[in-house]
C-alpha positions as CSV (number, residue, x, y, z in Angstrom):
1,M,152.3,79.1,73.6
2,D,153.1,82.2,75.6
3,Y,150.1,83.9,74.0
4,L,147.8,81.1,75.0
5,M,149.0,81.2,78.6
6,N,148.7,84.9,78.8
7,C,145.2,84.7,77.5
8,T,144.2,82.0,79.9
9,D,145.6,84.1,82.8
10,R,143.6,87.0,81.7
11,V,140.3,85.0,81.6
12,M,141.0,83.3,84.9
13,N,142.0,86.5,86.7
14,N,138.9,88.3,85.5
15,S,136.5,85.5,86.4
16,S,138.0,85.0,89.8
17,S,138.0,88.6,90.7
18,S,134.3,88.8,90.2
19,S,133.6,85.6,92.1
20,F,133.8,84.7,95.8
21,D,137.5,83.9,96.3
22,N,137.3,83.6,100.0
23,S,134.1,81.6,100.3
24,T,134.0,77.9,101.0
25,Y,132.8,75.2,98.6
26,S,129.5,74.8,100.6
27,D,129.0,78.6,100.4
28,R,129.4,78.5,96.6
29,E,127.0,75.6,96.2
30,M,124.4,77.5,98.4
31,I,124.8,80.7,96.3
32,H,124.6,78.7,93.1
33,K,121.3,77.0,94.1
34,L,119.9,80.2,95.4
35,D,120.9,82.1,92.2
36,K,119.4,79.3,90.0
37,M,116.1,79.3,91.9
38,C,115.7,83.1,92.1
39,N,117.3,84.4,88.9
40,G,116.5,81.3,86.8
41,V,112.9,80.6,87.9
42,I,111.2,83.1,90.3
43,I,112.3,86.4,88.7
44,P,111.5,85.4,85.1
45,V,108.0,84.3,86.1
46,L,107.5,87.5,88.1
47,C,108.8,89.6,85.2
48,A,106.5,87.8,82.6
49,F,103.5,88.3,84.8
50,G,104.5,91.9,85.6
51,F,105.1,92.7,81.9
52,V,101.6,91.6,80.9
53,G,100.0,93.1,84.0
54,N,101.6,96.5,83.4
55,I,100.5,96.5,79.8
56,L,96.9,96.0,81.0
57,N,97.5,98.8,83.5
58,V,98.5,101.2,80.8
59,I,95.5,100.2,78.6
60,I,92.9,100.4,81.3
61,F,94.2,103.7,82.9
62,T,94.3,105.4,79.4
63,Q,90.6,104.5,79.1
64,K,89.8,106.9,81.9
65,K,90.4,110.0,79.8
66,S,86.7,110.2,78.9
67,S,85.6,109.6,82.4
68,K,83.4,112.4,83.9
69,I,84.1,111.4,87.5
70,L,87.8,112.4,87.6
71,D,88.7,116.1,87.7
72,E,91.9,117.5,86.3
73,V,94.0,116.8,89.4
74,E,92.8,113.2,89.6
75,Y,93.4,112.8,85.9
76,C,97.0,114.1,86.4
77,T,97.4,111.4,89.1
78,T,96.2,108.8,86.6
79,I,98.8,110.0,84.1
80,C,101.5,109.5,86.8
81,L,100.1,105.9,87.4
82,V,100.4,105.3,83.7
83,A,104.0,106.5,83.7
84,L,104.7,104.3,86.7
85,A,103.2,101.3,84.9
86,I,105.4,102.0,81.8
87,S,108.5,102.2,84.0
88,D,107.6,98.9,85.8
89,M,106.8,97.3,82.5
90,M,110.2,98.2,81.1
91,F,111.9,96.9,84.3
92,C,110.2,93.6,83.8
93,F,111.1,93.5,80.1
94,T,114.8,94.3,80.7
95,T,115.2,92.0,83.7
96,F,113.6,88.9,82.1
97,P,116.8,87.9,80.1
98,I,118.8,87.5,83.3
99,A,117.5,84.0,83.4
100,F,119.4,83.2,80.2
101,L,122.5,85.1,81.0
102,P,125.5,82.6,80.9
103,A,128.0,82.6,83.8
104,K,130.9,83.3,81.5
105,W,133.2,86.2,80.6
106,V,134.2,85.3,77.0
107,F,131.7,86.0,74.3
108,D,131.5,86.3,70.5
109,N,131.2,90.0,69.7
110,T,128.0,89.4,67.8
111,E,126.2,87.8,70.7
112,F,123.2,89.6,72.2
113,M,124.2,88.4,75.7
114,L,127.6,90.2,75.4
115,Y,125.9,93.6,75.3
116,Y,123.2,92.6,77.8
117,K,125.9,91.6,80.3
118,M,127.7,94.9,79.8
119,Y,124.7,97.2,79.9
120,N,121.9,95.5,81.8
121,T,122.9,97.0,85.2
122,A,122.6,100.5,83.8
123,I,119.3,99.9,82.1
124,I,117.6,98.1,85.0
125,S,118.9,100.6,87.5
126,T,117.5,103.4,85.3
127,F,114.0,101.9,85.5
128,I,114.3,101.2,89.2
129,M,115.1,104.9,89.8
130,S,112.4,106.1,87.4
131,S,109.8,103.9,89.2
132,T,110.9,105.4,92.5
133,L,110.6,108.9,91.2
134,M,107.2,108.2,89.7
135,T,106.0,107.0,93.1
136,V,107.4,110.1,94.8
137,L,105.9,112.4,92.1
138,T,102.5,110.8,92.5
139,A,102.7,110.9,96.3
140,M,103.7,114.6,96.2
141,M,100.9,115.4,93.8
142,R,98.3,113.7,96.1
143,Y,99.8,115.6,99.1
144,F,99.4,119.0,97.4
145,A,95.9,118.1,96.2
146,I,94.8,117.2,99.8
147,C,96.7,119.8,101.9
148,H,96.7,122.7,99.4
149,P,93.7,122.1,97.2
150,F,93.3,125.6,95.8
151,R,97.0,126.0,94.9
152,S,97.2,122.5,93.5
153,R,94.5,123.2,91.0
154,Q,96.6,126.1,89.7
155,C,99.9,124.2,89.7
156,I,98.9,120.7,88.9
157,T,98.0,120.6,85.2
158,I,98.3,118.1,82.4
159,R,101.2,120.0,80.9
160,S,103.1,120.4,84.1
161,T,102.6,116.7,85.0
162,I,103.9,115.5,81.6
163,A,106.9,117.9,82.0
164,A,107.6,116.5,85.5
165,I,107.5,112.9,84.2
166,V,109.9,113.6,81.4
167,I,112.3,115.3,83.8
168,A,112.1,112.4,86.2
169,Y,113.0,109.9,83.4
170,L,115.9,112.1,82.2
171,I,117.2,112.3,85.8
172,S,117.0,108.6,86.1
173,F,118.9,108.1,82.9
174,A,121.6,110.7,83.6
175,F,122.2,109.3,87.1
176,N,122.9,105.9,85.7
177,I,125.2,106.9,82.9
178,P,128.4,105.9,84.8
179,K,127.1,102.3,84.9
180,L,127.4,102.2,81.1
181,W,131.2,102.0,81.7
182,R,131.0,99.3,84.3
183,F,132.5,96.8,81.9
184,K,134.7,96.9,78.8
185,T,135.8,94.3,76.3
186,T,139.2,93.1,75.2
187,S,139.8,91.2,72.0
188,L,141.2,87.7,72.3
189,N,142.0,87.3,68.6
190,N,145.8,87.5,69.2
191,C,146.0,84.8,71.9
192,L,143.3,82.3,71.0
193,M,143.5,82.8,67.2
194,I,139.7,82.8,67.1
195,E,137.9,85.7,65.4
196,N,135.3,87.8,67.0
197,L,136.1,86.5,70.5
198,V,136.2,89.1,73.3
199,L,136.7,89.1,77.1
200,V,134.4,91.2,79.4
201,K,136.4,93.0,82.0
202,T,135.7,95.6,84.7
203,G,135.9,99.1,83.2
204,D,138.7,101.5,84.2
205,L,136.2,103.9,85.8
206,H,134.8,101.2,88.1
207,K,138.3,100.0,89.1
208,D,138.6,103.2,91.0
209,K,137.3,102.3,94.5
210,T,137.0,105.9,95.5
211,F,134.7,106.6,92.6
212,V,132.6,103.5,93.2
213,Y,132.3,104.3,96.9
214,A,131.2,107.9,96.2
215,Y,128.8,106.8,93.5
216,K,127.2,104.2,95.9
217,I,126.8,106.9,98.5
218,L,125.2,109.3,96.1
219,W,122.8,106.6,94.8
220,A,121.9,105.7,98.4
221,I,121.1,109.4,99.2
222,F,119.3,110.4,96.1
223,G,117.9,107.1,95.1
224,N,116.8,105.8,98.5
225,F,117.0,108.0,101.6
226,I,115.5,111.2,100.2
227,P,112.6,109.4,98.4
228,L,112.1,107.3,101.5
229,I,111.7,110.4,103.7
230,V,109.4,112.1,101.2
231,L,107.2,109.0,100.8
232,L,107.0,108.6,104.6
233,Y,105.8,112.1,105.1
234,C,103.3,112.0,102.2
235,N,102.0,108.6,103.3
236,I,101.3,109.9,106.8
237,R,99.4,112.8,105.4
238,L,97.5,110.5,103.0
239,I,96.5,108.2,105.9
240,K,95.2,111.2,107.8
241,A,93.3,112.4,104.7
242,L,91.8,109.0,104.3
243,H,90.6,109.0,107.8
244,M,89.0,112.5,107.4
245,S,87.4,111.4,104.1
246,K,85.2,108.9,106.0
247,Q,83.7,111.8,107.9
248,L,83.4,114.0,104.8
249,H,81.7,111.2,103.0
250,L,78.7,111.6,105.4
251,L,78.6,115.4,104.9
252,H,78.8,115.5,101.1
253,S,75.8,115.6,99.0
254,R,74.9,112.8,96.6
255,D,76.2,114.8,93.6
256,D,79.7,114.8,95.0
257,T,79.8,111.2,96.3
258,S,81.3,109.8,93.1
259,C,84.1,112.4,93.1
260,L,84.8,111.8,96.8
261,S,84.9,108.0,96.2
262,A,87.4,108.6,93.4
263,H,89.6,110.6,95.8
264,R,89.5,107.8,98.4
265,R,90.2,105.1,95.9
266,I,93.3,106.9,94.6
267,N,94.5,107.6,98.1
268,I,94.1,104.0,99.2
269,T,95.9,102.8,96.1
270,L,98.8,105.2,96.6
271,I,99.1,104.4,100.3
272,T,99.3,100.7,99.4
273,I,101.9,101.3,96.7
274,I,104.0,103.3,99.1
275,I,103.7,100.6,101.8
276,L,104.9,98.0,99.2
277,F,107.8,100.3,98.4
278,F,108.8,100.4,102.1
279,I,108.6,96.6,102.4
280,L,110.1,95.5,99.1
281,V,112.3,98.2,97.5
282,A,113.7,100.5,100.2
283,P,115.1,97.7,102.4
284,S,116.6,96.0,99.3
285,E,118.6,99.0,98.2
286,I,119.6,100.1,101.8
287,T,120.6,96.5,102.8
288,K,122.7,96.1,99.6
289,F,124.4,99.4,100.3
290,I,125.2,98.5,103.9
291,F,126.6,95.1,103.1
292,Y,128.6,96.6,100.1
293,I,130.3,98.9,102.6
294,M,130.9,96.1,105.0
295,K,132.3,93.9,102.2
296,E,134.7,96.5,101.2
297,H,136.1,96.8,104.7
298,D,136.1,93.0,105.4
299,P,135.8,91.0,102.1
300,E,136.6,87.6,103.7
301,K,133.7,87.9,106.1
302,Y,131.0,89.6,104.1
303,T,131.4,88.6,100.5
304,Y,129.2,85.5,100.9
305,T,126.5,87.5,102.8
306,F,126.6,90.3,100.2
307,Q,125.9,87.8,97.4
308,V,123.0,86.2,99.3
309,V,121.5,89.6,100.2
310,S,121.8,90.8,96.6
311,I,119.9,87.7,95.2
312,V,117.1,87.9,97.8
313,T,116.6,91.7,97.6
314,N,116.6,91.6,93.7
315,T,113.8,89.1,94.0
316,L,111.8,91.3,96.4
317,Q,112.2,94.2,93.9
318,S,110.9,92.1,91.1
319,I,107.8,91.4,93.2
320,N,107.2,95.1,93.8
321,F,107.4,95.9,90.1
322,S,105.1,93.1,89.1
323,V,102.1,93.1,91.6
324,N,100.6,96.6,90.9
325,F,98.1,95.0,88.5
326,I,96.7,92.8,91.4
327,L,96.7,95.8,93.7
328,Y,94.7,97.9,91.2
329,Y,92.3,95.0,90.5
330,V,91.6,94.4,94.2
331,I,91.2,98.1,95.3
332,I,89.8,100.1,92.4
333,A,86.3,99.0,91.3
334,P,86.3,101.0,88.1
335,F,89.6,99.3,87.2
336,R,87.9,95.9,87.5
337,K,84.9,97.1,85.5
338,T,87.1,98.5,82.7
339,L,89.1,95.3,82.7
340,H,86.0,93.1,82.4
341,E,84.7,95.3,79.5
342,F,88.0,95.1,77.8
343,V,88.1,91.3,78.0
344,C,84.5,91.1,76.8
345,A,85.2,93.4,73.9
346,F,88.3,91.4,73.0
347,T,86.5,88.1,73.1
348,R,83.2,89.3,71.5
349,P,84.5,89.3,67.9
350,K,85.5,85.7,68.2
351,R,82.1,84.8,69.6
352,N,80.4,86.7,66.8
353,T,82.5,84.9,64.2
354,M,81.7,81.5,65.8
355,T,78.0,82.4,65.9
356,H,78.1,83.5,62.2
357,D,79.8,80.3,61.2
358,R,77.2,78.2,63.0
359,S,74.3,80.1,61.5
360,S,75.8,79.9,58.0
361,N,76.4,76.1,58.4
362,S,72.9,75.6,59.7
363,G,71.6,77.5,56.7
364,K,73.6,75.4,54.3
365,Q,72.2,72.2,56.0
366,T,68.7,73.5,55.6
367,V,69.2,74.2,51.9
368,V,70.6,70.8,51.4
369,L,67.6,69.2,53.2
370,L,65.1,71.2,51.2
371,S,66.8,70.2,47.9
372,I,66.7,66.6,48.9
373,R,63.0,66.8,49.7
374,D,62.3,68.5,46.3
375,R,64.0,65.7,44.5
376,N,62.0,63.1,46.4
377,R,58.8,64.8,45.4
378,L,59.8,64.8,41.8
């Protein structure tokens, strides 16, 4: 009996410590409805659409390898856009199961959701940072290509671009390693007498408020503020370059018009991606960081607000990682053309098969009719 009471206390203490102890019943109901709507409906739909859309982004951008319009610098930019699409796709893929994550802390140790609950934060945060770094890398590449064109053709190569992408992914993974120890499990076999039952608890590392506070500050600096400053500077330069390209478009010969148009399309696309980042991603991370600091200083006042802000900003982030397909389709004409060709090529074999079946069936019917006529003549 003592074992059972101790086990119950452990479960109740853990669940209550991660909930909103100081919020009212109406606040909890509001958060429950908001969480059910966003995490249960909106985010899964966005992630499903974003996963399919980013797969198409990868397929279509990789078709540009044989294009004669893009030079090496533009092709390196396309490689970065492919890396960004892969990162966004993995974000959508790893975020989608949140809709099915149960609101409990006791699991069977063979459940998939046990490991997803323990490690989803680290995995999702890794792809958030990698997408941010891919956006920064692409913006910096465009900046050097526009402001330092001769030097960029020496520095920006396919090999250096791939190396930069790999380094960015490794940095994203390394920066989120501490989140792998956000939770730990404790066996409940001794108290509940049920095999394979474990309790998910806050990890020892994340119980240290000083460490968590310092880690949040480092994440805010290197994952938000520095990328935000770099993207703001690059975006201003890109907008100026886009304005100048309208004048250059009138001066260039017809032979260079296609190359200049490719430059302008990539610039417009990247400017729009950066603007979406400013609207959907940057405010999300900065607002969550600010309200986290306020919650730590006054938990009774800001716990409810922090939960609401987290749910809403997570939804905004999901929008950002899911809409690039629409952005590319609207802005980039060759993207639309390649997509239409891909869809036609995908559906053509089915049409050919149906046509072949119809022709074979009509041939059989003709043979049958001829045989019947022959018999009648006999």
